[in-house]
Backbone bond lengths (Angstrom), bond angles and torsions (degrees), N, CA, C in turn:
res aa  C-N    CA-C-N  psi(-1)  N-CA   C-N-CA  omega(-1)  CA-C   N-CA-C  phi
1 M - - - 1.499 - - 1.520 106.63 -
2 S 1.291 114.98 134.79 1.532 119.63 -179.62 1.511 108.89 -114.62
3 Y 1.262 114.00 150.69 1.485 122.40 179.88 1.516 110.39 -120.24
4 D 1.412 115.04 142.48 1.472 120.06 -178.92 1.582 104.96 -86.71
5 T 1.316 114.49 116.49 1.500 118.60 -177.38 1.496 111.57 -101.48
6 Q 1.366 122.41 14.37 1.477 124.20 -178.08 1.542 110.46 -71.26
7 V 1.383 115.32 130.77 1.496 122.47 -177.94 1.550 107.82 -86.97
8 P 1.312 118.09 131.83 1.465 119.02 178.99 1.530 113.01 -62.63
9 A 1.335 118.64 144.30 1.494 122.72 -178.78 1.524 110.16 -72.15
10 A 1.325 114.20 140.61 1.496 118.95 -179.29 1.533 109.50 -72.63
11 P 1.297 117.17 141.26 1.497 120.16 -177.54 1.525 110.89 -64.20
12 Q 1.377 117.30 140.79 1.447 120.96 -178.60 1.557 110.63 -73.18
13 R 1.369 115.05 141.61 1.430 118.26 179.25 1.573 110.00 -77.24
14 V 1.332 114.57 135.96 1.504 118.95 177.87 1.500 109.05 -78.57
15 M 1.362 113.86 130.58 1.464 118.91 -179.25 1.516 109.71 -78.82
16 R 1.315 115.25 137.57 1.454 122.14 -178.03 1.580 106.79 -103.52
17 N 1.322 114.81 79.21 1.521 119.55 -176.14 1.523 112.63 -96.43
18 G 1.311 116.06 8.08 1.506 116.96 -174.43 1.518 113.09 -64.34
19 L 1.335 120.47 -40.59 1.440 122.02 -176.41 1.540 110.99 -65.32
20 G 1.343 116.41 -38.74 1.489 119.55 179.66 1.543 110.01 -63.58
21 T 1.375 113.58 -45.53 1.482 119.80 -178.70 1.559 109.33 -62.47
22 A 1.316 117.80 -44.93 1.431 120.97 -179.48 1.553 110.90 -63.69
23 A 1.316 115.84 -37.34 1.472 120.11 -179.17 1.569 108.82 -65.13
24 L 1.339 116.13 -40.06 1.457 121.23 179.74 1.496 110.39 -65.37
25 I 1.316 117.62 -42.62 1.505 119.87 -176.85 1.538 110.25 -67.59
26 L 1.368 114.52 -48.45 1.454 119.49 178.53 1.501 114.71 -62.85
27 G 1.403 114.34 -34.58 1.456 118.93 177.84 1.544 112.58 -65.89
28 I 1.397 114.33 -39.56 1.461 118.77 -179.90 1.546 109.55 -66.12
29 I 1.327 117.06 -45.18 1.471 121.01 179.05 1.492 111.30 -60.82
30 G 1.310 114.96 -47.37 1.490 122.89 -177.41 1.582 110.19 -60.94
31 A 1.348 115.44 -44.39 1.445 118.32 -178.85 1.556 112.08 -65.88
32 L 1.352 113.79 -39.91 1.471 117.32 177.76 1.535 110.15 -64.84
33 S 1.337 117.21 -42.30 1.458 121.75 178.06 1.534 112.55 -61.58
34 G 1.349 114.03 -33.94 1.456 118.20 -178.71 1.505 113.04 -68.80
35 L 1.342 117.27 -16.13 1.459 118.21 179.40 1.544 111.05 -74.10
36 I 1.320 115.19 -15.35 1.489 121.37 177.46 1.540 108.20 -104.57
37 P 1.337 118.96 104.39 1.483 119.24 -171.84 1.513 114.38 -53.17
38 L 1.347 117.57 -31.94 1.447 119.37 -177.23 1.512 113.52 -69.71
39 L 1.359 114.73 -18.48 1.473 118.56 178.18 1.530 113.76 -98.23
40 F 1.359 114.49 28.91 1.476 119.77 -177.27 1.553 110.71 -59.32
41 W 1.316 116.15 -33.24 1.476 119.36 -179.80 1.513 113.35 -63.54
42 L 1.368 113.21 -41.36 1.471 118.52 178.52 1.512 113.08 -69.67
43 A 1.359 114.30 -41.51 1.468 117.77 177.87 1.498 111.37 -63.10
44 G 1.309 117.17 -41.04 1.484 120.75 -179.79 1.507 111.43 -63.98
45 T 1.369 117.69 -46.49 1.424 120.74 -176.16 1.563 110.22 -64.58
46 L 1.386 117.28 -48.12 1.458 120.51 179.90 1.522 112.41 -67.69
47 G 1.332 117.02 -36.56 1.473 121.18 176.13 1.545 113.16 -61.68
48 L 1.305 116.99 -41.45 1.460 119.98 -178.69 1.555 109.27 -67.94
49 I 1.293 116.89 -42.17 1.481 121.93 180.00 1.569 108.88 -65.33
50 A 1.286 114.78 -41.80 1.501 118.46 -175.69 1.560 107.63 -68.54
51 L 1.347 117.69 -37.78 1.482 120.86 179.50 1.493 108.44 -65.78
52 I 1.276 119.12 -44.08 1.489 120.28 -177.19 1.519 109.66 -65.95
53 L 1.368 118.64 -46.01 1.436 122.96 -179.58 1.539 110.45 -62.11
54 G 1.333 114.79 -39.37 1.453 119.27 178.82 1.532 113.80 -62.24
55 L 1.353 115.24 -41.72 1.450 120.83 179.61 1.561 110.62 -67.17
56 V 1.337 114.14 -43.44 1.442 117.86 178.56 1.549 110.09 -64.06
57 G 1.340 115.97 -41.67 1.485 120.93 178.83 1.531 111.79 -62.55
58 K 1.353 115.39 -32.81 1.464 119.97 -179.99 1.538 110.21 -67.91
59 G 1.350 114.31 -35.54 1.451 119.27 174.32 1.511 113.50 -62.11
60 R 1.342 114.56 -42.94 1.459 118.81 176.17 1.533 112.97 -59.08
61 V 1.385 113.32 -39.63 1.511 114.72 -179.41 1.505 110.67 -65.90
62 K 1.356 117.30 -37.22 1.483 118.74 178.18 1.534 112.39 -65.52
63 R 1.306 115.46 -32.71 1.454 118.19 179.69 1.508 114.22 -83.89
64 G 1.359 114.84 -1.12 1.477 119.62 -178.54 1.482 114.85 80.48
65 E 1.368 117.19 9.90 1.426 120.21 -179.08 1.541 112.32 -85.20
66 A 1.319 117.48 -11.60 1.446 123.32 178.44 1.537 108.87 -145.02
67 N 1.311 115.01 153.81 1.514 118.94 -179.65 1.525 111.32 -126.09
68 N 1.325 118.86 20.03 1.479 119.36 177.34 1.536 112.60 -108.43
69 K 1.357 111.05 60.89 1.440 120.31 -175.25 1.564 110.55 -58.93
70 G 1.304 116.06 -45.00 1.460 118.95 -177.31 1.482 112.89 -63.38
71 V 1.350 117.67 -44.05 1.469 121.11 178.03 1.512 110.34 -61.86
72 T 1.331 116.73 -44.21 1.436 120.98 -179.03 1.518 114.20 -59.22
73 L 1.375 113.02 -47.27 1.466 117.82 179.19 1.513 113.36 -64.14
74 T 1.337 112.66 -40.49 1.491 118.20 178.40 1.542 110.16 -61.16
75 G 1.317 115.62 -42.93 1.481 118.57 179.15 1.515 111.75 -62.72
76 A 1.334 116.86 -42.39 1.494 120.03 179.17 1.499 111.96 -65.57
77 V 1.357 117.08 -37.96 1.485 120.95 178.13 1.510 110.46 -67.18
78 L 1.336 118.17 -43.15 1.468 121.57 178.06 1.512 111.18 -64.24
79 G 1.359 117.41 -36.34 1.499 119.96 175.40 1.508 111.33 -61.51
80 L 1.381 114.78 -39.47 1.477 117.13 177.65 1.501 111.87 -66.79
81 V 1.315 115.24 -42.82 1.507 120.17 177.13 1.510 109.73 -59.24
82 S 1.303 117.65 -43.44 1.460 120.90 179.69 1.550 111.44 -60.51
83 L 1.297 117.74 -40.67 1.445 119.40 176.07 1.499 112.60 -64.16
84 I 1.294 117.38 -38.62 1.469 120.86 176.71 1.517 111.86 -62.02
85 L 1.369 112.80 -48.89 1.475 118.14 178.41 1.508 111.93 -61.60
86 A 1.327 116.78 -37.57 1.454 120.96 177.94 1.535 111.71 -60.79
87 T 1.343 115.89 -42.25 1.442 119.08 179.55 1.542 111.32 -66.04
88 V 1.315 115.48 -41.66 1.489 118.81 176.49 1.505 110.87 -62.96
89 G 1.373 119.18 -42.22 1.397 122.98 -179.95 1.549 111.59 -63.90
90 L 1.330 114.74 -38.44 1.490 119.46 178.25 1.537 109.86 -61.18
91 V 1.318 115.92 -46.35 1.486 120.14 179.19 1.500 112.94 -61.44
92 I 1.344 116.36 -42.79 1.446 121.67 179.22 1.532 111.29 -63.78
93 T 1.365 114.64 -43.28 1.473 119.01 -177.24 1.525 109.91 -65.48
94 V 1.301 116.40 -47.61 1.456 120.14 -176.94 1.530 111.38 -65.56
95 T 1.308 117.78 -35.21 1.478 120.55 176.22 1.540 109.95 -67.16
96 A 1.290 115.55 -43.66 1.490 119.26 179.62 1.486 112.63 -62.18
97 V 1.368 115.70 -42.91 1.480 118.89 179.32 1.514 108.11 -64.83
98 S 1.341 118.00 -43.91 1.461 120.41 -176.29 1.547 110.03 -62.37
99 D 1.327 115.46 -39.11 1.495 120.28 178.77 1.528 110.93 -66.06
100 A 1.367 115.51 -40.27 1.454 119.26 -179.43 1.548 110.52 -66.89
101 V 1.328 117.24 -42.70 1.444 120.21 175.49 1.538 113.18 -59.90
102 E 1.326 116.92 -40.54 1.390 121.59 177.98 1.500 113.09 -63.14
103 E 1.365 115.00 -41.98 1.451 118.85 177.02 1.510 114.32 -66.50
104 I 1.336 115.13 -34.96 1.471 119.23 177.00 1.517 109.99 -67.70
105 D 1.340 119.04 -38.98 1.432 122.58 177.56 1.494 111.31 -63.64
106 K 1.345 116.32 -40.97 1.467 119.96 178.05 1.550 110.05 -64.73
107 A 1.317 116.17 -40.92 1.478 119.98 179.89 1.519 110.41 -63.81
108 V 1.326 115.45 -43.05 1.497 119.10 178.57 1.480 113.56 -63.20
109 Q 1.344 115.21 -40.94 1.440 119.86 179.53 1.516 112.25 -67.26
110 S 1.301 115.18 -39.94 1.507 119.08 179.87 1.561 111.73 -68.50
111 A 1.374 112.99 -27.22 1.477 117.23 -179.48 1.481 112.93 -90.57
112 A 1.312 117.22 -3.61 1.455 119.79 -177.10 1.582 108.67 -67.71
113 P 1.300 115.92 141.25 1.462 118.48 179.28 1.536 114.15 -56.52
114 K 1.303 117.37 136.70 1.420 121.81 -179.11 1.532 105.88 -83.73
115 E 1.319 116.31 129.90 1.465 122.06 -177.49 1.502 110.82 -92.06
116 P 1.343 116.48 139.98 1.414 120.46 178.20 1.547 109.66 -69.87
117 S 1.322 116.39 158.79 1.441 119.18 177.01 1.496 110.10 -65.90
118 A 1.353 114.75 148.38 1.456 116.89 -175.75 1.483 115.89 -65.33
119 K 1.324 114.64 -30.72 1.515 116.82 -177.97 1.495 112.03 -105.27
120 A 1.315 115.66 132.88 1.430 121.42 -179.85 1.513 111.65 -75.04
121 E 1.334 118.49 149.54 1.408 124.95 178.44 1.538 109.36 -94.84
122 A 1.296 118.41 133.06 1.433 120.25 174.71 1.533 109.82 -79.69
123 P 1.338 120.28 152.05 1.409 123.96 179.23 1.547 111.14 -55.20
124 A 1.303 117.21 140.12 1.451 121.86 -173.71 1.559 109.23 -62.85
125 S 1.344 118.30 -28.28 1.467 120.22 -175.91 1.489 112.52 -81.43
126 E 1.352 117.02 -8.09 1.462 119.73 -176.71 1.516 109.85 -122.84
127 A 1.323 115.85 154.91 1.452 119.13 173.46 1.534 108.12 -77.77
128 P 1.364 115.77 151.24 1.456 118.12 -178.93 1.506 112.76 -58.02
129 A 1.255 118.77 126.90 1.487 121.83 178.68 1.489 111.68 -72.23
130 S 1.325 113.79 146.96 1.468 118.38 -176.68 1.492 112.60 -65.85
131 D 1.336 116.04 -27.31 1.490 120.14 -178.35 1.532 110.60 -98.67
132 A 1.300 120.87 15.96 1.466 121.41 179.73 1.523 109.74 -67.15
133 P 1.348 117.31 142.03 1.470 118.00 -176.08 1.544 113.56 -62.52
134 A 1.279 116.10 126.08 1.461 120.25 177.49 1.509 109.76 -90.56
135 A 1.326 117.11 179.81 1.446 122.18 -177.06 1.547 110.60 -60.86
136 D 1.350 116.29 -46.56 1.440 118.93 -178.61 1.535 112.49 -69.38
137 D 1.317 118.77 -29.17 1.431 120.77 175.07 1.530 112.65 -64.85
138 K 1.283 114.87 -44.14 1.470 117.93 179.51 1.562 113.16 -65.91
139 A 1.375 111.42 -34.66 1.449 115.63 176.53 1.500 114.90 -62.63
140 K 1.403 113.36 -25.96 1.446 118.17 177.73 1.507 112.89 -84.33
141 G 1.331 117.56 0.24 1.460 120.49 174.13 1.545 112.81 102.38
142 K 1.349 119.61 8.05 1.420 120.68 177.77 1.551 112.60 -78.78
143 G 1.313 119.14 139.96 1.437 122.69 179.17 1.519 112.46 -79.86
144 L 1.314 112.95 178.03 1.462 120.01 177.23 1.540 109.81 -84.39
145 A 1.312 115.24 157.39 1.509 120.87 176.55 1.506 108.81 -93.04
146 D 1.346 112.96 171.21 1.483 117.77 -178.92 1.504 110.61 -62.30
147 G 1.299 116.11 137.46 1.457 121.50 -179.46 1.506 116.66 85.35
148 D 1.355 115.38 -10.94 1.459 119.03 175.29 1.529 111.97 -75.99
149 S 1.325 114.81 155.82 1.456 119.46 -178.39 1.545 109.72 -118.20
150 S 1.331 112.77 143.31 1.481 119.26 172.04 1.555 107.00 -103.60
151 V 1.341 115.81 122.30 1.471 120.70 -174.87 1.497 107.12 -110.46
152 Y 1.345 118.19 129.39 1.422 122.17 -178.95 1.570 110.42 -98.56
153 D 1.295 114.60 172.88 1.475 120.27 -174.19 1.523 111.18 -62.02
154 D 1.301 118.22 -29.39 1.490 119.83 -178.84 1.551 112.14 -92.58
155 K 1.346 113.82 18.77 1.482 121.23 173.12 1.557 111.60 74.63
156 L 1.302 115.66 13.85 1.471 119.07 172.88 1.540 110.76 -78.15
157 K 1.269 117.18 129.84 1.487 120.97 -174.89 1.515 110.28 -123.91
158 V 1.372 113.58 131.64 1.468 121.42 -178.98 1.484 106.92 -117.79
159 T 1.320 116.69 129.74 1.477 121.24 177.39 1.584 110.94 -127.02
160 V 1.258 116.27 139.51 1.501 120.84 178.91 1.519 109.30 -126.51
161 S 1.320 115.18 130.03 1.473 119.49 -179.63 1.486 112.00 -83.83
162 D 1.349 117.82 174.51 1.439 122.69 176.67 1.515 111.14 -73.18
163 P 1.339 119.84 149.30 1.456 122.22 -176.71 1.533 113.48 -72.72
164 K 1.313 113.75 142.72 1.478 120.43 178.99 1.513 107.76 -124.91
165 P 1.326 118.53 146.61 1.484 121.48 177.47 1.558 110.34 -58.11
166 Y 1.315 114.46 143.09 1.410 120.58 -178.11 1.547 109.06 -135.68
167 T 1.308 116.17 134.73 1.466 122.43 178.94 1.529 110.03 -96.98
168 A 1.304 114.52 107.14 1.483 117.07 -177.99 1.522 110.11 -73.89
169 G 1.381 114.29 145.39 1.428 118.23 -178.33 1.488 113.14 -78.16
170 E 1.319 117.41 174.66 1.462 122.16 -174.82 1.457 114.46 -61.64
171 Y 1.386 116.27 -33.11 1.414 120.03 -177.07 1.549 112.01 -105.72
172 A 1.277 116.13 16.92 1.499 120.37 -179.37 1.555 110.74 -62.78
173 V 1.342 114.03 140.30 1.449 120.27 177.36 1.521 109.59 -102.98
174 G 1.320 117.27 134.41 1.444 120.55 179.38 1.548 113.20 103.22
175 H 1.313 116.64 -8.62 1.459 117.95 -178.20 1.542 108.39 -101.78
176 T 1.341 117.55 129.67 1.455 123.97 177.12 1.489 111.68 -99.41
177 K 1.301 117.58 131.65 1.462 120.22 -179.25 1.530 110.38 -59.08
178 G 1.335 115.34 133.83 1.470 121.80 -178.03 1.509 112.58 97.48
179 N 1.330 116.60 -18.13 1.478 120.27 173.28 1.534 112.96 -85.33
180 Q 1.301 115.78 169.16 1.453 121.11 179.05 1.576 108.86 -112.95
181 A 1.341 114.94 135.78 1.405 118.22 179.65 1.519 112.30 -99.14
182 Y 1.342 118.35 142.26 1.439 121.68 178.26 1.530 109.23 -132.53
183 K 1.319 116.42 146.43 1.398 121.67 -179.82 1.500 110.49 -119.15
184 V 1.326 117.05 144.68 1.420 124.14 175.48 1.551 110.11 -130.94
185 T 1.312 115.87 150.96 1.420 120.80 178.20 1.548 110.22 -102.80
186 V 1.340 115.28 125.68 1.450 122.25 179.52 1.531 109.89 -111.33
187 V 1.309 114.90 125.90 1.469 121.70 -175.79 1.532 106.77 -119.30
188 I 1.357 115.07 127.13 1.491 121.19 174.04 1.517 109.15 -114.68
189 E 1.302 115.02 118.21 1.507 119.64 -178.51 1.525 110.34 -113.54
190 N 1.299 117.37 127.29 1.429 121.61 -178.00 1.511 109.74 -95.26
191 G 1.308 114.98 104.09 1.490 122.17 179.29 1.476 113.54 -96.25
192 G 1.358 116.54 5.05 1.482 121.26 -178.09 1.479 114.14 -86.07
193 T 1.319 116.31 -160.27 1.446 121.97 179.32 1.508 113.48 -109.74
194 E 1.301 118.66 -6.34 1.474 122.50 -177.70 1.523 107.51 -121.12
195 K 1.348 114.66 154.50 1.457 118.08 177.37 1.546 110.71 -68.34
196 F 1.308 114.32 150.40 1.514 120.79 -177.95 1.501 110.37 -113.60
197 D 1.327 116.66 128.42 1.467 122.75 179.40 1.524 106.57 -88.32
198 T 1.339 117.55 121.90 1.460 121.49 -177.62 1.521 112.41 -92.00
199 T 1.281 119.07 2.41 1.470 123.06 -171.67 1.546 112.44 -56.55
200 L 1.276 115.77 -39.46 1.474 120.37 -175.03 1.511 113.74 -93.55
201 T 1.269 118.48 12.55 1.460 121.34 178.10 1.528 110.46 -71.23
202 S 1.296 118.19 129.19 1.450 124.16 179.56 1.484 113.73 -118.83
203 M 1.318 117.62 148.02 1.480 122.74 179.30 1.490 110.17 -137.61
204 T 1.315 118.33 128.22 1.439 124.89 175.75 1.532 111.52 -132.22
205 A 1.319 118.48 164.55 1.437 119.91 178.15 1.515 109.48 -147.69
206 R 1.340 114.61 155.44 1.478 123.10 174.85 1.507 107.16 -133.03
207 A 1.296 116.03 145.32 1.479 120.53 -171.81 1.521 109.04 -113.29
208 G 1.352 116.38 142.65 1.433 122.80 169.70 1.552 112.47 72.22
209 A 1.332 112.25 178.33 1.450 121.67 -179.79 1.526 112.35 -66.34
210 E 1.311 115.15 -29.13 1.468 120.72 -179.97 1.533 113.88 -77.72
211 G 1.314 115.61 -12.92 1.444 120.19 179.16 1.530 112.57 68.91
212 V 1.363 116.53 40.62 1.441 118.74 178.72 1.535 109.79 -71.08
213 E 1.344 115.20 135.66 1.463 118.27 178.11 1.501 112.63 -55.80
214 A 1.335 115.18 125.58 1.472 121.76 172.99 1.527 109.41 -98.60
215 E 1.305 114.76 108.86 1.492 119.53 -172.85 1.538 108.64 -71.84
216 Q 1.332 114.63 142.14 1.457 120.89 178.97 1.539 108.22 -74.33
217 I 1.290 114.31 136.74 1.495 121.58 -178.66 1.519 109.35 -98.00
218 F 1.334 113.33 130.74 1.481 120.11 178.64 1.536 106.73 -107.60
219 D 1.317 114.31 111.19 1.489 117.64 -175.69 1.562 108.22 -148.21
220 E 1.279 115.32 171.06 1.449 120.04 -179.11 1.520 112.52 -65.72
221 G 1.329 116.41 -32.93 1.463 120.18 -176.16 1.499 116.88 -79.31
222 V 1.363 116.30 -12.04 1.469 119.59 -177.64 1.512 109.69 -133.92
223 G 1.306 113.17 154.86 1.508 118.66 -177.63 1.529 108.79 -83.57
224 S 1.375 113.11 164.93 1.481 118.72 -178.23 1.481 110.35 -106.15
225 A 1.343 118.60 -34.84 1.487 122.82 -179.30 1.543 109.54 -163.53
226 F 1.337 113.23 159.99 1.424 119.26 172.79 1.516 109.42 -71.96
227 E 1.331 116.00 150.98 1.445 122.54 176.91 1.505 113.73 -135.61
228 G 1.327 118.20 144.23 1.443 122.28 172.98 1.531 114.31 81.27
229 D 1.301 118.13 -171.24 1.443 125.72 -175.95 1.500 111.95 -101.68
230 I 1.363 118.04 152.25 1.410 122.41 173.55 1.522 105.98 -112.88
231 L 1.320 118.15 121.94 1.441 121.55 -179.22 1.524 111.02 -75.50
232 P 1.290 118.70 160.35 1.454 122.26 -179.65 1.587 109.69 -58.73
233 G 1.324 113.65 133.24 1.436 119.48 -179.47 1.559 114.64 84.40
234 K 1.336 115.98 -1.36 1.449 120.90 -178.36 1.541 109.44 -108.55
235 K 1.357 115.29 170.47 1.438 119.93 177.90 1.537 111.37 -140.60
236 A 1.309 116.93 159.54 1.470 121.75 174.72 1.541 107.75 -127.72
237 T 1.364 113.50 143.43 1.460 119.49 -177.50 1.523 110.20 -126.55
238 L 1.322 116.02 135.84 1.421 121.36 -177.77 1.566 109.76 -137.56
239 T 1.278 118.10 134.75 1.443 123.55 174.88 1.520 109.76 -98.51
240 V 1.314 115.76 121.96 1.471 121.06 -175.98 1.555 107.33 -120.70
241 A 1.333 116.21 142.62 1.459 121.76 -179.80 1.520 110.11 -117.79
242 F 1.347 117.26 141.45 1.431 123.43 178.24 1.529 110.62 -127.72
243 D 1.339 113.79 149.33 1.465 121.84 -176.17 1.542 107.60 -98.71
244 A 1.350 117.42 126.21 1.445 119.86 -179.52 1.555 111.04 -137.47
245 P 1.322 117.43 152.95 1.441 119.51 177.88 1.510 113.40 -57.99
246 K 1.313 117.53 148.81 1.505 119.55 178.28 1.544 108.43 -63.01
247 G 1.328 112.13 145.72 1.452 114.48 -179.26 1.504 115.56 91.31
248 T 1.340 116.76 -6.47 1.436 120.25 179.81 1.473 113.33 -59.10
249 K 1.336 120.43 132.78 1.460 119.36 -174.47 1.490 111.56 -104.34
250 D 1.363 116.73 -19.63 1.479 118.24 177.04 1.525 110.27 -145.54
251 L 1.314 113.64 159.26 1.467 121.20 -177.63 1.481 108.19 -133.79
252 T 1.352 116.72 125.49 1.510 119.71 178.56 1.566 106.02 -101.63
253 V 1.322 112.65 115.49 1.529 118.26 -179.77 1.513 107.62 -106.75
254 E 1.316 115.02 132.10 1.468 120.98 177.09 1.493 110.16 -117.11
255 V 1.310 117.55 131.39 1.440 124.16 -177.81 1.569 109.87 -125.36
256 S 1.341 116.24 125.92 1.447 120.19 174.34 1.553 109.59 -118.20
257 P 1.328 118.52 116.87 1.486 118.80 -176.19 1.505 111.91 -68.23
258 G 1.287 122.28 -11.29 1.483 124.52 -179.14 1.483 111.80 162.67
259 L 1.353 113.97 -179.13 1.478 119.50 -177.63 1.501 113.23 -65.02
260 D 1.349 117.65 -27.26 1.420 120.44 -178.45 1.495 115.16 -86.59
261 Y 1.304 116.81 4.80 1.464 122.07 -176.70 1.511 112.00 -122.39
262 D 1.359 115.74 144.67 1.410 120.29 171.38 1.534 109.40 -75.31
263 A 1.351 115.03 146.65 1.485 117.73 179.54 1.523 110.10 -78.58
264 S 1.348 116.24 150.48 1.465 122.40 177.40 1.522 106.73 -117.62
265 Q 1.320 116.14 150.23 1.466 120.81 -177.63 1.557 109.11 -120.86
266 W 1.327 114.21 145.39 1.447 123.36 175.30 1.510 109.77 -119.93
267 E 1.271 118.15 126.11 1.464 122.49 176.21 1.498 109.74 -99.03
268 L 1.300 115.98 101.87 1.472 122.80 -168.90 1.506 112.27 -106.23
269 K 1.313 117.38 134.35 1.436 121.99 -179.22 1.542 108.20 -92.10
270 I 1.307 115.70 139.62 1.432 121.47 -177.91 1.562 108.39 -101.42
271 G 1.338 115.23 132.78 1.429 119.09 178.03 1.454 112.07 98.56
């Protein structure tokens, strides 16, 4: 009688290569994401996970639990590369945002309205009047007097004369029968180094203590608006008429040289 003495073969160990494979996939995606600076957050997250999985997978290879050493190492290296690219992307993004904010601040500052000087200038042909508005007077809200000038930071100077009676024509627009028309002379002088566009200059007026709107009169004898540019060292003069109720004792005229300028007001006495 014979006996079979063959020993059964031991079962083969199943290789646990999943961590190495996952590290490789995440490392590739993280590295590609790192090429786009704005995706630094994605590259950093995937790179960190890939690096951790790669290192754990390398331990499995050493213990004989996995046999994909090359894949695992590649995944770990790509994870490290992703982290480096994420750091570079973060620096680039922060720098770009900082530069953009700085440019926006500069644009806002350059577009901010130019404020007129606090103290009005008296006409060159006259000595300064004792009751001319001083810096503290204007700070309290008092307007300029007739003949005073409002000077802006860019050396632009606006001057308004005292009101004179004006007889509106038969076909004048803006004049109401029974009201009294008054005209003022507005002078804009460009003391700066660049030409000044007068197109956006606006002028309004209010009559009396109640501040009733004084409508601008459009007639042959008065102008309607400034036109064209004023070269450095030159000036432009315009006569403007406003309609006010009879018996008005004062006229408040407001002139704004443009959107980039604060408006200035003149409190003018009539008569």
